[in-house]
C-alpha positions as CSV (number, residue, x, y, z in Angstrom):
1,X,-33.2,-132.3,96.1
2,X,-30.5,-131.8,98.1
3,X,-29.9,-135.6,98.4
4,X,-30.7,-135.9,94.5
5,X,-27.9,-133.9,93.4
6,X,-25.6,-135.7,95.5
7,X,-26.3,-138.9,94.0
8,X,-26.4,-137.3,90.5
9,X,-22.9,-135.7,91.4
10,X,-21.6,-139.6,92.6
11,X,-23.2,-141.4,89.4
12,X,-22.2,-139.4,87.0
13,X,-18.4,-139.6,86.9
14,X,-19.0,-143.5,86.7
15,X,-21.1,-143.0,84.2
16,X,-18.8,-141.1,82.1
17,X,-15.6,-143.0,83.3
18,X,-17.7,-146.4,81.9
19,X,-18.7,-144.5,78.9
20,X,-14.7,-143.6,78.4
21,X,-13.8,-146.9,78.6
22,X,-16.1,-148.3,76.3
23,X,-15.8,-145.7,73.4
24,X,-13.1,-147.0,70.5
25,X,-10.1,-145.1,70.7
26,X,-9.0,-143.1,67.9
27,X,-7.0,-144.9,65.2
28,X,-3.6,-144.0,63.8
29,X,-3.3,-143.5,60.4
30,X,-1.4,-145.9,58.6
31,X,0.1,-144.9,55.3
32,X,-0.2,-148.3,53.2
33,X,2.6,-150.2,52.7
34,X,3.5,-149.0,55.7
35,X,3.4,-152.1,57.6
36,X,5.4,-154.2,54.9
37,X,8.8,-156.1,55.8
38,X,10.2,-153.5,53.2
39,X,9.4,-150.0,55.0
40,X,9.5,-147.0,52.0
41,X,10.0,-144.3,54.3
42,X,8.5,-141.9,51.4
43,X,6.0,-143.6,48.9
44,X,6.1,-140.1,46.5
45,X,8.0,-137.7,45.3
46,X,6.9,-134.6,43.4
47,X,9.9,-132.8,41.6
48,X,8.8,-129.6,40.3
49,X,10.3,-127.4,37.5
50,X,13.1,-125.6,39.5
51,X,14.5,-128.6,41.2
52,X,15.7,-129.8,37.4
53,X,19.5,-129.7,37.4
54,X,21.6,-130.3,34.1
55,X,18.4,-132.0,32.1
56,X,18.2,-134.3,34.4
57,X,15.6,-135.2,37.3
58,X,16.8,-137.0,40.6
59,X,15.0,-138.3,43.4
60,X,16.4,-140.3,46.6
61,X,14.2,-143.6,48.3
62,X,15.2,-144.4,51.1
63,X,13.8,-147.3,53.0
64,X,14.8,-150.1,56.0
65,X,14.4,-153.6,56.9
66,X,11.2,-153.5,58.9
67,X,11.4,-157.8,59.2
68,X,13.2,-160.0,61.9
69,X,15.1,-161.7,59.4
70,X,17.6,-160.6,56.5
71,X,15.8,-159.0,53.1
72,X,16.8,-159.4,49.9
73,X,15.4,-157.3,46.8
74,X,15.8,-159.1,43.2
75,X,14.3,-156.5,41.1
76,X,13.2,-152.9,40.7
77,X,11.4,-151.8,37.6
78,X,10.6,-148.7,36.3
79,X,7.6,-148.1,33.8
80,X,9.9,-146.2,31.4
81,X,13.1,-146.8,29.7
82,X,14.5,-143.5,30.3
83,X,14.3,-144.1,33.9
84,X,17.6,-145.0,35.4
85,X,18.2,-147.2,38.9
86,X,20.7,-146.8,41.3
87,X,21.5,-148.7,43.9
88,X,24.4,-149.9,45.8
89,X,24.5,-153.6,45.2
90,X,24.0,-155.8,48.1
91,X,23.3,-159.3,48.5
92,X,20.5,-158.6,51.4
93,X,19.5,-156.4,53.8
94,X,20.0,-157.2,58.0
95,X,16.5,-156.8,60.1
96,X,16.6,-153.1,60.9
97,X,19.4,-151.7,58.6
98,X,18.7,-148.9,56.4
99,X,19.0,-148.2,52.8
100,X,18.5,-146.0,49.4
101,X,18.0,-146.0,46.1
102,X,18.1,-143.3,43.1
103,X,15.6,-142.9,40.4
104,X,16.9,-141.0,37.4
105,X,14.6,-139.8,34.6
106,X,16.6,-137.8,31.4
107,X,14.2,-135.3,30.7
108,X,16.0,-134.0,27.7
109,X,14.0,-136.4,25.7
110,X,10.8,-135.9,27.3
111,X,8.3,-132.8,26.4
112,X,7.0,-130.3,28.4
113,X,4.4,-131.1,31.5
114,X,4.0,-133.6,34.0
115,X,5.0,-137.1,33.8
116,X,4.6,-139.6,36.6
117,X,6.7,-142.9,37.1
118,X,6.0,-146.1,39.0
119,X,8.7,-148.1,40.1
120,X,8.0,-151.6,41.2
121,X,10.4,-153.2,43.5
122,X,10.4,-157.1,44.0
123,X,11.8,-158.7,47.5
124,X,11.5,-161.8,49.8
125,X,12.7,-162.1,53.1
126,X,15.1,-165.0,54.2
127,X,12.2,-166.2,56.0
128,X,9.1,-166.8,53.6
129,X,11.3,-167.3,50.5
130,X,7.8,-165.5,49.1
131,X,8.5,-162.6,46.5
132,X,6.2,-159.4,47.8
133,X,5.9,-156.4,45.6
134,X,5.9,-152.7,46.2
135,X,5.5,-149.5,44.2
136,X,6.6,-145.9,44.6
137,X,5.5,-142.6,42.7
138,X,7.8,-140.4,41.2
139,X,6.3,-137.2,39.7
140,X,8.6,-135.1,37.5
141,X,7.0,-131.5,35.9
142,X,9.3,-131.2,32.7
143,X,9.6,-127.8,31.6
144,X,9.4,-126.1,28.4
145,X,13.2,-126.3,27.0
146,X,14.9,-123.7,25.1
147,X,18.2,-123.3,24.7
148,X,20.6,-124.6,27.4
149,X,24.4,-123.9,28.1
150,X,26.4,-126.9,29.7
151,X,28.6,-126.6,31.5
152,X,26.6,-123.1,33.2
153,X,30.2,-121.5,34.0
154,X,33.9,-122.3,33.8
155,X,36.8,-123.0,36.5
156,X,40.2,-123.2,35.5
157,X,43.1,-123.5,37.8
158,X,46.2,-122.5,35.4
159,X,49.0,-123.2,37.9
160,X,51.7,-123.3,34.9
161,X,52.2,-122.4,31.3
162,X,50.7,-126.2,30.2
163,X,47.0,-125.7,28.0
164,X,43.9,-127.3,29.7
165,X,40.6,-127.3,27.5
166,X,37.2,-127.5,28.6
167,X,33.8,-128.2,26.2
168,X,30.3,-126.2,26.3
169,X,27.7,-127.4,24.6
170,X,25.1,-125.2,23.2
171,X,21.8,-126.9,22.8
172,X,18.3,-125.5,21.3
173,X,15.8,-127.9,22.3
174,X,12.8,-125.5,20.7
175,X,10.8,-126.8,17.3
176,X,11.2,-123.9,15.3
177,X,14.0,-122.2,13.2
178,X,17.7,-122.6,14.7
179,X,19.6,-120.1,15.2
180,X,23.5,-119.7,14.4
181,X,26.4,-118.5,15.9
182,X,27.8,-115.4,15.1
183,X,31.2,-114.9,17.3
184,X,32.1,-116.6,20.3
185,X,34.5,-113.7,22.3
186,X,36.3,-114.3,25.5
187,X,37.3,-111.1,27.9
188,X,40.8,-112.3,28.1
189,X,43.9,-113.1,25.7
190,X,44.8,-115.9,27.3
191,X,41.2,-117.6,27.1
192,X,41.0,-119.0,23.4
193,X,38.1,-120.6,21.6
194,X,38.3,-123.5,19.3
195,X,37.3,-126.2,17.9
196,X,33.4,-124.9,16.8
197,X,31.1,-127.7,15.6
198,X,27.7,-128.1,14.7
199,X,25.5,-131.3,15.0
200,X,22.4,-133.0,16.9
201,X,21.9,-135.1,19.7
202,X,20.3,-138.2,19.6
203,X,16.9,-136.5,19.9
204,X,17.6,-134.1,17.0
205,X,17.8,-131.1,18.9
206,X,20.5,-128.5,17.2
207,X,24.1,-128.8,19.5
208,X,26.8,-126.4,19.4
209,X,30.1,-127.4,20.6
210,X,33.1,-125.5,21.3
211,X,36.2,-125.9,23.4
212,X,37.5,-123.6,25.4
213,X,41.5,-123.2,26.3
214,X,43.7,-121.3,28.5
215,X,47.8,-121.6,27.6
216,X,50.6,-119.6,28.5
217,X,51.7,-117.9,32.0
218,X,48.4,-115.7,34.0
219,X,48.1,-113.5,36.9
220,X,48.1,-115.4,39.5
221,X,45.3,-115.1,42.0
222,X,41.8,-115.7,41.5
223,X,40.3,-113.6,38.4
224,X,36.5,-113.8,36.8
225,X,36.1,-113.2,33.3
226,X,33.5,-114.3,30.8
227,X,32.9,-116.0,27.4
228,X,30.1,-114.2,25.1
229,X,28.3,-116.0,22.3
230,X,26.5,-113.7,19.8
231,X,23.7,-115.3,17.5
232,X,21.1,-114.9,14.9
233,X,18.5,-115.5,17.5
234,X,15.9,-112.6,18.9
235,X,15.7,-114.1,22.3
236,X,18.7,-115.2,22.8
237,X,21.3,-113.3,21.1
238,X,23.8,-112.9,23.7
239,X,24.9,-115.6,25.9
240,X,27.1,-115.4,28.4
241,X,29.6,-117.9,30.5
242,X,31.3,-116.9,33.5
243,X,35.1,-117.8,33.6
244,X,36.6,-118.5,36.7
245,X,40.1,-118.5,36.1
246,X,42.6,-119.1,39.3
247,X,46.1,-119.0,38.6
248,X,49.2,-119.8,40.8
249,X,50.4,-118.1,43.8
250,X,52.2,-115.6,44.1
251,X,55.8,-116.2,45.1
252,X,56.8,-114.6,48.7
253,X,59.6,-112.6,48.9
254,X,62.8,-113.3,50.9
255,X,64.2,-111.3,53.6
């Protein structure tokens, strides 16, 4: 019995080692396209409502040349005309070189909800000359649009008494009756409201524009003011626009 146990202890490690060497090693998960010569660092961007800024959704897609020869991108084609591709022009990317392009969607003309845009990328290397394809996906959750203000805040650097001007645009994206502006007032006498106009954008949305001007001498340093827009709309009866005003530096007294 003692001899039998000794034999088992001697044999089992050998059997275990043989089993381990014959067992298949765990396979690494390889994302589709990761072995292509055009190696995309990310294949999908999902932008939610909280990420949207100023009516546009912008995603960054980075990549590098994983081949052993210069690589050229011949075409980047989005699935929708509302998508704009921005990439710094370059004839070819050297092996290992990193680069990126931007995908921009104008959400002003899009309905609320989830939208998906595919971007097809055609490329070839100097060695193969054969055109290859890669694809990325941009998903955007367009929020329900109501009333927007652009810019959201105004900054003036009034370093002299000359007039400075900035334009403000109110856009009503709602389908129901549009509101009217009753009054636009500023909290400082040196801030004036001029050239108020009403119209429509290219999508038929109501646009109300006006100029905010600052003129004359203003106190030195920084002041925080606001523009108040009173309307006939129950939900947006009062719209406040912050104004940051910088006056000239105070003169130092000479001894």
